[in-house]
VOKOLKOL-168749 format. One line per 4 residues: number of its first residue (from 1); their letters; for each residue x, y, z of C-alpha. Coordinates in steps of 0.25 Angstrom, whole numbers, plus 2048, in hexadecimal, padded with zeros to 3 digits. Each point is the difference from the previous one (the first is absolute). Layout:
<atoms>
NUM) a) X,Y,Z | ...
</atoms>
This chain:
<atoms>
1) mqhr) 800,800,800 | 806,80E,7FC | 7FF,80A,80B | 805,80D,7FC
5) lkyt) 805,80A,80A | 801,80F,7FE | 807,80B,809 | 7F9,80C,803
9) lila) 805,80A,80A | 7F8,809,80A | 809,80A,807 | 7FC,805,80E
13) alpl) 7FD,80F,7FF | 806,802,80E | 805,80E,805 | 80F,801,802
17) lasa) 803,800,80F | 80C,807,806 | 80C,7F7,800 | 80F,7FF,7FF
21) amap) 805,809,7F5 | 802,7F9,7F3 | 80E,7FB,7FD | 807,800,7F2
25) ttap) 7F7,7F9,7F6 | 80A,7F5,7FE | 7FF,7F2,805 | 80A,7FA,809
29) tapv) 80A,7F7,7F9 | 7FB,7F2,7FF | 806,7F7,80A | 806,7F2,7FD
33) pava) 7F5,7F5,7FD | 803,7F9,80E | 7FD,80D,807 | 7F4,803,7F8
37) akls) 7FA,7F2,802 | 7FF,804,80F | 7F5,80A,7FD | 7F2,7FD,7FF
41) pqia) 7F9,806,7F4 | 7FA,80C,807 | 80D,803,807 | 808,7FE,7F3
45) riaa) 7F8,80A,7F9 | 801,80A,80B | 80F,7FE,801 | 802,801,7F0
49) tagt) 7F8,80D,800 | 805,807,80C | 803,80E,7FD | 7F8,800,7F3
53) tegh) 7F3,806,7FC | 7FA,7F2,800 | 805,7FE,80E | 7FB,80D,805
57) tlqt) 7F2,7FC,7FA | 800,7F3,807 | 803,806,80D | 7F5,80B,7FE
61) rala) 7F6,7F6,7FD | 803,7F7,80C | 800,80C,809 | 7F2,804,7FB
65) aqql) 7FB,7F2,801 | 804,800,80F | 7F7,80B,803 | 7F4,7F9,7FB
69) pygp) 7F5,7FD,80B | 804,7F1,800 | 80E,802,7FC | 808,7F9,7F4
73) spla) 7FF,7F2,7FC | 808,7F6,809 | 808,7FC,7F4 | 805,80F,7FD
77) arfn) 80D,806,803 | 7FF,80B,80A | 809,80D,801 | 801,80B,80A
81) sngq) 802,80E,7FD | 80F,7FF,801 | 801,7F8,7F4 | 802,7F3,807
85) vqvy) 7F9,7F3,7FD | 7FD,7F5,80B | 806,7F3,7FD | 803,7F2,806
89) lhyd) 80F,7FC,7FF | 7FF,7F1,801 | 80C,7F9,806 | 804,7F2,804
93) aqqg) 803,7FD,80F | 80E,7FA,7FB | 804,80D,7FA | 7FA,809,80A
97) apap) 7F8,80D,7FF | 806,80C,7FA | 806,809,80A | 7F6,80C,803
101) atlq) 80C,80A,800 | 804,7FB,7F2 | 7F2,802,7FB | 7FF,80E,807
105) alga) 80D,804,7F9 | 7F8,7FD,7F3 | 7F4,809,805 | 7F7,7F6,806
109) tril) 7F7,804,80C | 7F6,7F9,809 | 808,7F3,7FF | 7F9,7F4,807
113) tspe) 806,7F2,800 | 7F7,7F4,801 | 807,7F3,802 | 7F3,7F9,800
117) lgvv) 7FD,804,7F2 | 80F,801,7FB | 7FF,80E,7FB | 804,80E,804
121) qawv) 7F5,80A,7FD | 805,80E,7FD | 7FD,80D,7F8 | 80B,802,7F6
125) pasa) 803,80A,7F5 | 7FC,7FA,7F2 | 80E,804,7FB | 807,7F7,80B
129) lyri) 7F8,7F3,7FC | 80B,7FB,7F7 | 80B,802,80A | 7F8,7FA,80B
133) aamt) 7FD,7F4,7F7 | 80F,7FE,7FD | 802,7FD,80F | 803,7F1,802
137) qvar) 7F7,800,80C | 7F4,804,7F8 | 7F9,7F4,7F8 | 7F4,807,7FB
141) itip) 7F9,80E,800 | 7F1,800,7FF | 7F5,809,805 | 7FB,7FC,80E
145) ryav) 7F3,7F8,802 | 7F6,80A,804 | 7F4,7FF,809 | 7F2,800,7FC
149) parn) 7F5,802,80B | 7F4,7F6,7FF | 7F6,80B,800 | 7F5,7FE,7F6
153) lapi) 7FE,80A,7F5 | 7F3,804,7FB | 7FC,7FA,7F3 | 800,809,7F4
157) garp) 7F4,80A,801 | 7FC,7FB,80E | 7FB,80A,80B | 808,801,80D
161) regs) 7FA,7FB,80D | 7FF,808,80D | 7FE,7FE,80E | 803,804,80F
165) vdtq) 80D,7FE,808 | 7FD,7F3,808 | 804,7F3,7FA | 7F4,7F7,7FE
169) gdql) 80A,7F4,803 | 7FF,804,80F | 7F2,7FB,801 | 801,7F5,7F4
173) lgaa) 80C,7FA,805 | 7FC,7FF,80F | 80A,80A,805 | 7F6,809,807
177) qfrt) 7F9,7F4,806 | 80D,7FB,805 | 804,80D,806 | 7F2,802,807
181) atgl) 801,7F1,805 | 80E,800,805 | 804,80F,803 | 80C,7FD,7F8
185) dgsg) 805,809,7F4 | 80D,7FA,7FB | 809,807,80B | 80E,7F9,801
189) isvg) 800,7FD,7F1 | 806,808,7F5 | 7FC,800,7F1 | 80A,804,7F5
193) iisd) 7FB,805,7F3 | 808,7FF,7F3 | 7F9,808,7F5 | 803,80B,7F6
197) gvgt) 7FF,80C,80A | 7F9,808,80A | 801,80E,7FA | 80A,80A,800
201) vsgs) 80B,7FC,80A | 808,809,808 | 808,7FB,80B | 7F8,7F5,807
205) tssd) 7F2,806,7FD | 7F8,802,7F3 | 7F5,80A,7FC | 7F6,7F4,7FE
209) itqd) 803,7FA,80E | 7FF,80E,806 | 7F2,802,7FA | 7FC,7F2,804
213) qstg) 804,803,80F | 7F8,80D,7FF | 7F3,7F9,7FD | 804,7F4,80A
217) dlpt) 802,7F6,7F5 | 80E,7FD,804 | 806,801,80E | 808,80C,805
221) spap) 807,7F8,80C | 807,7F8,7FC | 800,806,7F2 | 802,7F6,7F4
225) yvnt) 80F,7FE,7FD | 804,803,7F2 | 80D,7FB,7FB | 806,80B,7F7
229) avng) 80D,7F9,7FE | 7FB,7F7,7F5 | 7FC,807,7F4 | 7FE,80D,807
233) ggsg) 7F3,7FA,807 | 7F9,7FD,7F3 | 7F7,808,7F7 | 7F1,7FF,7FF
237) nega) 7F5,7FE,80B | 7FC,7F1,800 | 808,7FE,80D | 7F8,80A,808
241) amme) 7F3,7F9,7FB | 805,7F3,805 | 804,805,80D | 7F2,806,802
245) ivyd) 7FA,7F3,7FE | 809,7F9,80B | 7FD,80C,809 | 7F1,7FE,7FE
249) mapg) 800,7F2,804 | 80C,7FE,80A | 801,80F,805 | 80A,7FB,80B
253) aglg) 80A,7FA,7F6 | 80D,807,7FD | 802,805,7F2 | 80C,802,7F7
257) fcgp) 802,802,7F1 | 80B,7FE,7F5 | 7FE,804,7F2 | 809,7F8,7F6
261) atda) 801,804,7F1 | 808,7F3,7FD | 801,7F1,804 | 80E,804,806
265) dfit) 7F9,80B,808 | 7F5,7F6,804 | 80B,7F6,806 | 806,80C,808
269) clnd) 7F2,804,805 | 7FF,7F2,806 | 80E,800,806 | 7FE,80E,806
273) faag) 7F3,7FC,806 | 806,7F3,806 | 80C,809,805 | 7F6,809,808
277) nggf) 805,80C,7F9 | 7F9,80D,805 | 7FC,7F7,80D | 7F5,7FA,7F8
281) spti) 800,7F0,800 | 7F4,7FA,7F9 | 7FA,7F3,803 | 7F8,800,7F3
285) iadd) 805,806,7F2 | 7F5,802,7F6 | 804,804,7F1 | 7F7,803,7F4
289) lgfp) 80C,800,7F5 | 802,7F8,7F4 | 80D,800,7F7 | 7FC,7FD,7F2
293) gvam) 80B,7F8,7F9 | 804,7F8,80C | 800,7F1,7FE | 7F2,7FA,7FF
297) fsng) 804,7F1,7FE | 809,7FF,80C | 805,808,80B | 80A,80A,7FA
301) rfat) 80A,807,808 | 7F7,80A,806 | 7F5,7F6,805 | 80B,7F8,806
305) avqn) 806,80C,807 | 7F2,802,806 | 7FF,7F2,804 | 80E,800,807
309) faia) 7FC,80C,808 | 7F3,7F9,805 | 808,7F4,804 | 80A,808,807
313) hpni) 7F5,808,807 | 7F5,7F6,804 | 7FA,80A,80A | 7FD,809,7F5
317) qllt) 7F4,7FC,7F7 | 800,805,7F2 | 7F3,803,7F9 | 7FE,805,7F1
321) aagn) 7F5,803,7F6 | 7FD,7F5,7F6 | 800,80B,7F5 | 7F6,805,7F6
325) daqq) 804,7F9,7F3 | 7F5,7F6,7FF | 7FA,807,7F4 | 80D,804,7F9
329) fwsg) 807,7F2,801 | 801,7F4,7F8 | 807,7F3,802 | 801,7F4,7F6
333) twnp) 809,7F8,7F8 | 807,802,7F3 | 7F6,7FD,7F5 | 807,804,7F3
337) mtis) 7F9,804,7F3 | 808,802,7F3 | 803,80E,7FB | 80B,807,7F7
341) tkis) 803,80D,806 | 80E,807,7FD | 804,80B,80B | 80C,809,7FE
345) pspt) 807,806,80C | 803,80D,7F8 | 7F9,808,7F6 | 80C,802,7F8
349) sttd) 807,7F2,801 | 7FB,7F2,7FF | 80D,7F9,805 | 7F9,7FB,80C
353) ayty) 7F2,7FE,7FA | 7F9,7F3,805 | 7F5,7F8,7FA | 7F6,7FA,80A
357) tqaq) 7F9,7F4,7FC | 7F8,7FD,80D | 7F6,808,808 | 7F8,7FD,80D
361) nfgt) 7F2,7FC,7FC | 7F7,807,80A | 7F4,7FA,7F8 | 7FC,7F2,7FC
365) agnp) 805,7F7,7F5 | 7F4,803,7F8 | 800,80F,803 | 80F,804,802
369) lpym) 803,80D,807 | 80F,805,800 | 7FE,80A,80B | 7F9,804,80D
373) sfpv) 7F9,80E,800 | 7FC,80B,80A | 7FD,80F,801 | 809,80B,805
377) aagd) 7F9,80D,803 | 805,80E,7FA | 80C,805,808 | 802,7F2,807
381) tvty) 80D,7F8,800 | 7FF,7F1,7FF | 80B,7F6,804 | 801,7F1,7FC
385) vvew) 809,7F5,806 | 801,7F2,7F9 | 807,7F5,807 | 803,7F1,7FD
389) ddtw) 805,7F5,809 | 80E,7FF,7FC | 80A,800,80C | 800,80E,807
393) plss) 80F,801,805 | 802,807,80D | 80F,804,7FC | 802,80D,7F9
397) satn) 80B,7FB,7F8 | 7F8,7F4,7FA | 800,7FE,7F1 | 7F5,804,7F8
401) dpnd) 7F4,7F7,7FE | 802,7FA,7F2 | 7F1,7FE,7FE | 7F7,80C,7FD
405) ydvf) 7F3,805,7FD | 7FE,80E,7FA | 7F4,809,803 | 7FA,80B,7F7
409) ltdt) 7F5,80A,804 | 7F8,805,7F4 | 7F4,808,7FD | 7F4,7F9,7F9
413) sgni) 807,803,7F2 | 80C,7F8,804 | 809,80D,802 | 80B,7FD,80A
417) lacs) 7FE,809,80D | 80A,7F9,809 | 809,7F4,7FF | 809,7F6,807
421) mgin) 809,7FA,7F6 | 80B,7F8,807 | 805,808,80C | 7F9,80D,7FB
425) agpv) 7F6,806,80B | 803,80E,7FC | 7F6,80B,7FC | 7FC,803,7F2
429) stst) 808,80A,7F8 | 7FE,80F,803 | 800,803,7F1 | 7F3,807,7FA
433) aaps) 802,7FA,7F2 | 7F8,7F4,7FD | 80A,7F5,7FD | 800,7F4,7F6
437) psyc) 7F7,7F5,804 | 803,7F3,807 | 80C,804,809 | 802,801,80F
441) dlgs) 808,80C,804 | 80B,7FD,809 | 806,80E,800 | 80F,800,803
445) spgt) 7FF,7F3,809 | 80C,7F7,7FD | 800,7F1,803 | 7FA,7F4,7FB
449) ltsp) 7F2,7FF,7FB | 7FF,7F1,803 | 7FE,7FF,80F | 7F8,808,80A
453) gpqp) 80C,7FF,80A | 802,7F6,80C | 7F1,800,804 | 7F5,7FB,7F7
457) vqgn) 7F8,80D,7FF | 7FC,80A,7F6 | 7F9,80D,803 | 7FD,80E,7FB
461) qytn) 7F7,80C,801 | 7F8,809,7F7 | 7F9,80D,802 | 7F3,804,7F8
465) ngss) 802,80E,7FD | 7F3,801,7F8 | 7F3,806,804 | 7F8,7F3,801
469) tqtl) 801,7F2,805 | 808,7F7,7F7 | 7FF,7F1,7FF | 80E,7F9,800
473) qlhi) 804,7F2,7FC | 80C,7F8,807 | 807,7F6,7F7 | 80A,7F5,805
477) ymrn) 809,7FA,7F6 | 80A,7F4,801 | 80E,806,7FF | 80B,7F6,803
481) gtpg) 802,7F2,806 | 7F6,7F9,808 | 7FB,809,80B | 7F7,7FB,80B
485) anlk) 7F2,7FD,7FB | 7F8,806,80C | 7FE,80F,7FE | 7FB,80B,809
489) vlvf) 7FB,80E,7FB | 7FE,80C,809 | 7FA,80D,7FA | 7FD,80C,808
493) annh) 7FE,80F,7FE | 804,80C,809 | 7F2,806,801 | 7F5,7F6,7FD
497) sfql) 7FC,7F2,801 | 7FB,7F7,7F4 | 7FD,7F2,7FB | 80B,7F9,7F9
501) ipnn) 7FA,7F7,7F5 | 802,7F4,802 | 802,800,80F | 804,7F5,80A
505) pvgs) 801,805,80E | 805,7F3,806 | 80E,802,805 | 800,80F,7FF
509) iygq) 807,801,80E | 80F,802,7FF | 80D,805,807 | 7FF,801,80F
513) salp) 7F1,7FE,800 | 803,7F2,7FA | 808,7FB,80C | 7F9,7F5,808
517) apye) 7FB,802,80E | 806,802,80B | 80A,808,7F9 | 7F6,809,7FA
521) lttt) 7F1,801,802 | 7F9,805,7F3 | 7F2,807,800 | 7F5,803,7F6
525) aisa) 7F4,808,800 | 7F1,800,800 | 7F9,80E,7FF | 7FB,805,80E
529) anva) 7F2,803,7FA | 7FF,7F1,7FB | 804,7FA,80D | 7F6,809,807
533) asnf) 7F6,7FA,7F7 | 805,7F2,802 | 804,800,7F2 | 80E,7F9,801
537) tiep) 804,802,7F1 | 80F,802,7FE | 804,80E,7FA | 802,7FD,7F1
541) yase) 80E,806,800 | 805,7F8,80C | 80C,7F7,7FC | 7FD,7F1,802
545) gpis) 808,7F4,803 | 805,7F5,800 | 80E,803,7FB | 807,7F6,7F7
549) fsqp) 80F,800,801 | 806,7F8,7F4 | 80E,805,7FD | 80B,7F6,7FF
553) stgt) 808,805,80B | 7F5,7FF,80A | 7F7,7F4,7FB | 7F1,800,7FF
557) stiq) 7F8,804,80C | 7F3,807,804 | 7FF,80A,80A | 7F2,803,807
561) kpdf) 7FD,80F,7FF | 7FA,809,805 | 7FF,7FD,80E | 7F5,809,806
565) tavd) 7F5,80A,7FB | 7FD,80D,806 | 7F7,80C,7FA | 804,80B,7F7
569) cvdv) 7F9,80D,7FB | 800,805,80E | 800,80E,804 | 80C,808,803
573) tgvg) 803,80F,802 | 806,802,7F2 | 80B,809,806 | 809,806,7F5
577) gfgq) 7F6,7FD,7F5 | 802,7F1,802 | 7F5,7F8,7F9 | 7F4,807,7FB
581) nnnt) 7FF,80C,809 | 7F3,807,801 | 805,80D,806 | 7F7,7FE,80D
585) tpps) 805,805,80D | 806,7F8,805 | 803,7FA,7F3 | 7FC,7F1,7FC
589) atfc) 803,7F6,7F6 | 7FD,7F1,7FD | 80C,7F7,800 | 7FE,7F5,7F6
593) gtsa) 80A,7F5,7FD | 807,7F4,807 | 809,80B,806 | 7F5,802,80A
597) tpea) 801,7F2,805 | 80E,7FD,806 | 7FF,80B,80A | 7F2,7FD,804
601) tgav) 804,7F1,802 | 80C,806,808 | 7F7,807,809 | 7F8,7F4,803
605) lall) 80D,7F8,803 | 804,80C,809 | 7F4,7FF,808 | 801,7F0,801
609) ksaf) 80F,801,804 | 7FD,80B,80A | 7F5,7F7,806 | 808,7F3,800
613) psst) 80F,805,802 | 804,7F2,805 | 7F9,7F8,7F5 | 809,7F6,7F9
617) lsss) 7F6,800,7F4 | 806,805,7F3 | 7FA,80D,7FA | 7FA,7F8,7F5
621) amlq) 7F9,7F6,80A | 7FB,80C,808 | 7F9,806,7F4 | 7FB,7F3,7FB
625) agaq) 7F9,7FD,80D | 7F6,80A,7FD | 800,802,7F1 | 7F3,7FE,7F9
629) alts) 802,7F5,7F5 | 7FC,805,7F2 | 800,7F8,7F3 | 7FC,804,7F1
633) sasn) 7FC,7F8,7F4 | 80E,803,7F9 | 809,7F4,7FE | 80A,806,80B
637) gsgn) 7F5,804,809 | 7FC,7F3,807 | 805,7FA,80D | 806,807,80C
641) pngv) 809,807,7FE | 7FF,803,7F1 | 806,809,7F5 | 7F5,80B,801
645) ygyg) 7FE,802,80F | 80B,7F9,807 | 7FA,7FB,80E | 7F5,80B,7FF
649) lvna) 7FC,80D,806 | 808,804,80D | 7F8,804,80C | 807,805,80D
653) ynsa) 7F5,7FC,80A | 7FD,7F2,7FA | 80F,7FD,800 | 801,805,80F
657) aaia) 7F4,7F8,804 | 806,7F3,7F9 | 80E,802,806 | 7FC,804,80E
661) pkpl) 802,7F6,80B | 7F3,7FD,807 | 7FF,806,80F | 804,7F7,80C
665) atis) 7F5,7FD,80A | 805,7FC,80E | 7F8,7FB,80C | 808,801,80D
669) apaa) 7F5,7FC,80A | 7FB,7F6,802 | 80D,7F9,7FC | 7FA,7F2,7FF
673) nnts) 7F8,7FD,7F4 | 7F4,7FA,808 | 7FB,806,80C | 7F5,7FA,809
677) iqpg) 7F7,807,80A | 7F3,7FF,806 | 7F4,807,7FA | 7FF,80E,805
681) gtvs) 810,800,801 | 809,80A,7F9 | 80C,800,7F7 | 80A,80B,7FF
685) fsgs) 805,802,7F1 | 80C,808,7FC | 804,802,7F1 | 808,808,7F7
689) csan) 802,803,7F1 | 80C,803,7F7 | 801,805,7F2 | 80B,7F6,7FE
693) gapg) 809,80A,7F8 | 7F4,804,7F7 | 7FD,80F,7FE | 7F3,805,806
697) stal) 7F9,7FF,80E | 7F9,7F3,806 | 7F3,7FF,807 | 7FD,7F6,80B
701) awaf) 7F3,7F9,802 | 7FB,7F5,809 | 7F4,7F6,7FE | 7FE,7F8,80D
705) gtga) 7F4,7F7,7FB | 7F1,801,801 | 7FB,801,80F | 80E,806,805
709) spst) 7FF,80D,807 | 805,809,7F9 | 7FF,7F8,7F3 | 80A,809,7F9
713) stss) 80A,80B,803 | 80B,809,7FA | 808,801,80D | 80D,7F9,800
717) svtv) 7FD,7FA,80E | 7F2,7FC,805 | 7F9,7F7,80A | 7F5,7F7,7FB
721) tyat) 7F5,7F9,807 | 7FA,7F3,7FB | 7F3,7FE,807 | 7FB,7F4,7F9
725) agty) 806,7F3,7FF | 806,7FD,7F2 | 80D,800,7F8 | 804,80E,7FA
729) tatl) 80A,804,7F6 | 807,80E,803 | 805,806,7F3 | 80A,80C,7FF
733) tctn) 800,806,7F2 | 80B,80A,7FC | 7FE,808,7F4 | 809,808,7F7
737) nafn) 7F8,80D,7FE | 808,803,7F3 | 7FE,7F4,7F9 | 7F4,7F9,807
741) tstt) 808,7F3,803 | 7FD,7F9,80D | 806,7F5,809 | 7F9,7F9,80B
745) atrm) 804,7F9,80D | 7F7,7F7,809 | 7FE,7FA,80E | 7F6,7F6,804
749) vtaa) 7F7,802,80D | 7F8,7F5,806 | 7F5,804,80B | 7FB,7F3,807
753) vppp) 7F8,7FC,80C | 808,7F8,80A | 7FC,7F1,803 | 7F6,7FE,80C
757) ppas) 805,7FC,80D | 7FF,7F1,804 | 7F3,7FB,807 | 800,800,810
761) gggg) 7FC,7F1,802 | 7F2,7F7,800 | 7F6,800,7F6 | 803,7FA,7F3
765) gglg) 80B,809,7FB | 80A,7F5,801 | 80F,802,803 | 80A,807,7F8
769) lfsl) 80D,7FA,7FC | 807,808,80B | 7F6,7FB,80B | 802,7F1,7FC
773) tala) 80F,802,800 | 7FF,806,80E | 7F7,7F5,805 | 80A,7F5,7FA
777) alga) 80C,807,807 | 7F8,800,80D | 7FD,7F1,7FF | 80E,7FD,7FE
781) aeam) 804,808,80C | 7F6,7F9,808 | 805,7F2,7FC | 80E,803,803
785) rrrr) 7FC,805,80E | 7F9,7F3,803 | 80C,7F8,7FB | 809,807,80A
789) iglr) 7F7,7FE,80C | 7FF,7F1,7FC | 80F,7FF,801 | 801,806,80D
793) q) 7F6,7F6,806
</atoms>
């Protein structure tokens, strides 16, 4: 089948921002191939155009994208106003990391070494990239893995939802009932939040936190701790909303925040929390971040680092959001259809042109379809990631994967809008002239076109700069070798959600969210309105499990995810314009997405841990104890747990009631189990109740039996009269008032008439045994007396 691709460029009409002055318009001298091969395509292009008009344009466009409400694509290179680009310098442990002083001498700043990921994160001048790549300690230079919060975006054309400032999860997840019953509020437990930001950070406070404190939506003493050493404290407002939810549900819990931009920052946040930086040491850490492009068929280096942290810190429970990728995800196997498409990497040269003969068939044998499709709204940026199950090496110096799929994004006419040809993952050309058809613009990127690099992943981005929604098509072609047959495709936009066609949500959880319990507990979402109406339908965007790992290096395995369900589309203040602010006083907004669930689940867990500080139960077992099991008709929705809801909807009160030990009932008097008295006699009872380590007060109640006086009592000591003969059971009942659980203890009382005295003689009564015995003894004594008299005579 012939499938012709044509290239059309759409240039972003973005205003130029103030940035570093342009250097001379001549590109740096090209490095030797061995050095150039260390640069990822985007970094290679930035290095090759440093100081030129093209390089200045790349920087200006990146700075403009970074100012957008939802930020740039996570696959885009990021600059600062000093003309520096943020990079990962990958190194091997045997070589050691490049020395910070050496990097500083080359103009690098904000240097962060992450041994867990084997990278040095730094902001470096574009003009220094070749010199840094030439260092023997540097194996590769790439852009960092950037974070994406799991906040649900409104569908194209949707109206925003609005609300008040109290999270509905407080009632729906049993937190309010728990606090009323026990009087406990999470005191003694601290919850760390990892998300995008808490507003404009200045020192240890932020404008959003200050606003929340002024309205009572966050505490003033102690104030939430904000880690400003990592990524300057972050940017955005989602962290403030997440802390509001915890404070609504567990107002006594300590709060802390860290806002990473990259996965290296994320690991640093974990380590800083564990080290007690700022005097804040969380028992629970909840995050809502995903890192597109990390391994999805195995635990890559990032997920492995998070797991190792969990192993090293068993007293800290990690919780994370499942993600909002269900509608924008597809998994399946390579199903080739025959094509004949020739693609050139340059509009002026066909030296490296390649003819593709196989494409993924997203249709059927009878109705083949060589692409999946989706809409992108005007002004929105869409990102795609395609992975296959070849080995995902953890070493930065690993050789390139010899197997390769190439990926092309086109419009409905077949014009190429973005491409991933070999290792290419760079943006489209900045030229305004329409190029020749059927080529993938690699710009000035050097390097092979036959491998994606060490890891089996391709990805790119595209911005619709038109004035109307555009339908796009994603094509996957076989490039080289025999790549793994299992494929996963993730497509998402910065500002809107959409439906990928075709779509398969099973397995759409990845990264740290795919780590098995107990290392990470992963939470998914049902809307608060649906739970209130007893409609337990999962949010359509909530990512689903189970997760299938099938890379050769790890073997085949299935991981049960998610673990638990909480509620989203809950009300927060909307400080700083977070969410859909309706400009009320105080402001309010509705927080949708699985981002709203790990901190709500963390608040439930904080209440439980404050109530049972000595419990040996795991965090998962605590939550399971009261979770409402839920199922669906989907193939992955049966059983408990399942791939849609996990163990079900968490509930603080129900878990506490199930976990709480029953009270102890102790009767100290009478000590004997059975007491005998005459009718009309009395028995003194004494008893006590103990909560037995459970929260809540206990109530004592006696029941002494019908006819007893008194028949009941709530006094610990009481004297009871039993006027009538009979057998009585005295029962002491001890009840835990918080959970209405009871325990009893009993004593038996027998009230009996004593036997009549013996008859006084004569009259037909006969002799009793005692009388007969006495008479026999008297007769024997008389016989002995007479014998003695006879002997004397």
